[in-house]
N, C-alpha and C positions, 0 to 999 in steps of 0.2 A: 411553558415556550410555546408563539406561534406554531398553528402548518408551513405559514411561510417563514421561518425561520430554520435558518442553517447555523449549523455546530462545524469550525473550522479548527481544522489541528496541525499542527509540523510537526519534526522531528530538530536534536538537537544540531546535526549530520546536516541539515539543506542551508545553514550557512555556516558556510566552510573556510577552509583556505585556499579552491582551485586546483589544484589537483588531479590530474585526470591520468587516465589509464597513461598516457605516455608526457608527465612530465610532474616538477615535483614543484608545492606548495608557494603559491603565489603571492598570499594574504598573512597578513599576524594570527592567531589562532585567538578566539576569544573564550575566559572562560564559560562552564554549567550556566555560574550562576549569572552571568550577563543573557545569556541566547535568555532564561526563564523570564528578566527583565524585558526585553522586548518581542515578548508572550504578547500582556498583554497591548503595548504601548498600539502592535500592528494588526489588534482586536482579532489576535488566535485566545482563544482559550482549553486546548487539547495541547496535549505533550506523545508525540509520537516515541517511546521507547525500547532499545536495543534493554537485553536484561543487563548485558556490562554497558550503560550510558546511564543508570540507574546510579547499579553499581561497580565503580570499575575496578579493576582489577578481580575480575568477578571470580576466574578459576581457582586462586588461592583463596577462596576464602572460605568459611566452609561454611553452611546453611543456614546454622543460627546467625555469621556473621550477615548472612545476604541478607536474611527476614529482617538484623537492625536498621541495615544499612535504608532498605524499602522502607520503612514505615521514617526514620528520618527524612527521607528522601518525601516522600507523602506530607510532611508539616509544611516544607518549602514549597511544596506542589500549593496545599493553603494556604498560604501564609501570602503566595501567588496571585492565587484565587482560577488555581490552572487546575485541571483536573486530565490523568491519566487516561490517554485512549488504549492503550495496550503495552505488552510486553512482546520481543523477540529473541527468542536464545541465538546468537553470533554464532552460528557454530562456522561459516565457510571462513574466516578468521581465527580459529581454532585449527593451530598445524593437525591434530587431533583426528583432525576430519580433509586430512587432503582429499581422501577416495571420496566421500561420502562423510554422512551423517548415519538416518538413520537408514540410506544401501550400504551402507560401508564394508567393502568382501569382511573385515574385520568382525567379529560378533561381539568381541568386544569395545570396541566404539561403536555400535548400532547400540549399547546397551545403552555406554556415557551417556548420548547423544539424547536417549528416553531418558533417565534421569536430571539431565539438565533440561528438559524439557516443560519434566514434572519439577522444579524447581523453579522457574517461568511464573506456571501456573501457581504458586505459592505465592511464589514476589509480582506475579500482575495481581491478586488479589491486598498483599498488601497497601502495592499503591493507589486502588480503589480504582480499579479495573479486575473486569469478569471476562475478557480477551485475551488470548497471544496469536501471536501471526506468524505461520511459521514461510519462509520463503527457499524453499528449496533448492538455492543456489548450489551446491555439489551434487546434488544428488541428482550426478545424470554422469556419465564419458563421456574423455576425450577418444577414445578406440572403446567403438561395441565389442566387439566381444570378451574387454573385459569386464567385463555384468553377466548374468542373467537378466535382462529387463526383471519378465517375469518375475523370479522369484522379486527382487525389486522394487513392482505393483507392491506387490501382497505383502514387504518391508514395508513399505510403508503406508499398508491398511496398521499391519501390527503395532506402528507405532503410535496412530492417532489413538487406535483403542486401548492400548496404556496411558494414553493421557486423559482418553473420556474418564477411565477406570480410577485411577487416579483422585481427581475433581470430578462429583455431577454435577459441577452448577457451572465451567470450564466454556467460555464458545475458542473455535479454532478457527479462524479463516487461512485457509492457503494461498499464497500471493504467488501465483502462477508466474511463467516467467522462461522462451523456447532458448534461452541460450544464457551463457557468461552470466559465472568465467565459465562452468563446461562450455564445449563444445555444441553437446545437447542435453539438454533436462529433462530430468525427465512429470511428468506435468507440467505443459506447458503450455496448457490455456486454461480458462478456466472450467469449459469442458471438460479434461480429464478430470483438475480438481476435484468437479463437483461426484465424477463418478464414482473416484474413489468416497468422498462424502456418503455414499449412496451405499458401500460396501461396508463401511461403520458399524459401529455395537448403537450409535444414540446418530445418526444423520442431523436430525434438527438441529443438533450440538456444531457443526460440520460445515462450514459456509467457503466463499470465496471475498475475498479482495482483491480489486482489477486495479492495476495501474494502467498510463496510459499507453506510454512508450511500450510494455510489454508486451501491449496486446498489437500493435503497431510493429513491435521487432514482426513477432509472429505474421505478420503478413492480416492483420482483424481489421477492424475497427472498432475502437472500443467501445461504443453505443452500442454493439450489435452483443458484445461481451458484457456488455450491463446486463441487459434486456434476459438475454440468459438466464443468467446468476437471478433475477429480479422476477423472473417466471417461477424462477425456483424457490424463490421466500430465503434464498441464500445471498444476496447480497452485503457483504457483511462491511462494506467498509469500503472508498473509494480511494484511492495516492490518485490526483491530478495532477498532468503535466503534458512535455508534448516531447516528436522526435522527429529529427529533421532526415529522414529514407530510415534501410534499414543498418546502424550507424553503430558502434557501441553506445548503452541505453546512454541518453543527451542529458536526462533530468532539465535540459529547457522549462521557460517558464508555460503556463498555462498556454494554449490556445495561441502560442507565438512566431507559433512556425505553422499552423490546423485551421486554422477557427473557424473550420463550415465545420469541419471534425467537434471542438472545441463546445459548439450547437448543440451539437448534437446525443455529446454528450450531458452538458446540463438540459437538454433536452427530454432524457428518459430519465434522467433520477426526476423531474419534473412529472411526466406522464404517470413515475408509481408514487407518486406525494413522496422524497424516500423525508426531504424535513421532518416530515409528520411522525417519525419514526426514530429519529434523534440519537441512527447513525448517524456515522466521524466525515464530511470531508474532509479529508487528505489531502496537501499535499508534500507532496517528495520536488521538490525541483531547486537547483541549483542556481546558483549566478555564473553569468559569465567568464570564464576563467580572466577574460580582458577586465573583469569590472574593475575599481581602483575599492577599498576595504572601507571607508566611511559610506559606501553608498553599497555596499553589496548584496543589504535586505531588499531593493530595491523589485527583487525579480519572488517572493513572496506577496510586498504590497500587488505589485502587478498581478500574479495569480489570482488575489481574490480579490478586487478589481474588475478584471478577464468574466472573474465563473458568478458576478453581485452583473453586471451590466449586461450579461446575455441572459440570465435567472428576467432581467427584464423585457429580455428580447425574447425569450421562447412568450412571453403572460399579456405584449404585445401583438404576438406573429395572429395574422388575420386568419384563424380557421376556418372561419367560414367561403372564406377563397379557396382557402386549400383544399377543400373537401367541393370542392365544383372543380376544380383543375381535378384534381382524381375521378372527381364522378367522370366526366369527360376525355380521357387520358388525355391530358394537355400537358404532359409532366418535364414538355423545354418549358413551356409555362411558370409550373410549380418551381422549375430550378429557380426560374429569372424571380419570383415574388420571392423565393426565402437572400437571393446572392439582391434583392435591395431590401430588402428589411433587415439584413445585417448589412452595409453599406449606408442604412438611413437615407435613400430614398424614398 
């Protein structure tokens, strides 16, 4: 693979039926097998998995059944020329974790969450991956007095250490988000996530996955969040999308709302030579709810096209003019240099 080559992935949930927090499905369901055939057709090579994407109804099955079905899924991926990027335990849709998983007030629930995360490590290997992703979706509260936040952060570290002890090779990518579904989530930013990483037994194996919209919801610039993780050598993956303000998580097409913000995300990945690391560029985008079913995958093609167009914009930017304007402290002219370049002027 060339150092200029990016590898792209998306999850099966990104070809969706169009339900949102305020309304039901508007498009027919597509089988998982049919979704897999679309990956290669659209130029994608990686599949993002939740544990129950790879093994449906996972909570009703034994560990050996889960491993056997994961191996079968690996064969399906191989036949399709696809690779699993990661597996992620889907705690937030489990009624057992209504009060959180790793930070639940019930110690039995916390232990079951750790056990499921350990199984997810085993599953990831069967799928051909060495990474799991942890989104702390319900690790938080609707009411602050419901938990002791100091204890909750200790519980998160205990869970991470238990996973690291279980599997000496697995990498853990923490995906931070400030809110939704909880009112306030623990570890809402990459700074929180990496602080937890440095408290674990093996910080080298605990990093971050930064989603553009999550950073925007926290009031941050996603490129700065990426830069922080890159400076720590802990950007394990990205989920690129877009967000129109501080609303619910919209998962808009990358660059669809904030083209300049998207440019700066690509710019920071280019500055870090991210493509050469072999890490994935993940898309976590959803079709507009009003999109017709027969063209409900254009959001993925559009996001991929915008990313690659912005790669070209970054690589052809006049860095000599940029350096001169910075030296002259002529930032208005620098801003126009960027805007002219993006507009093709």
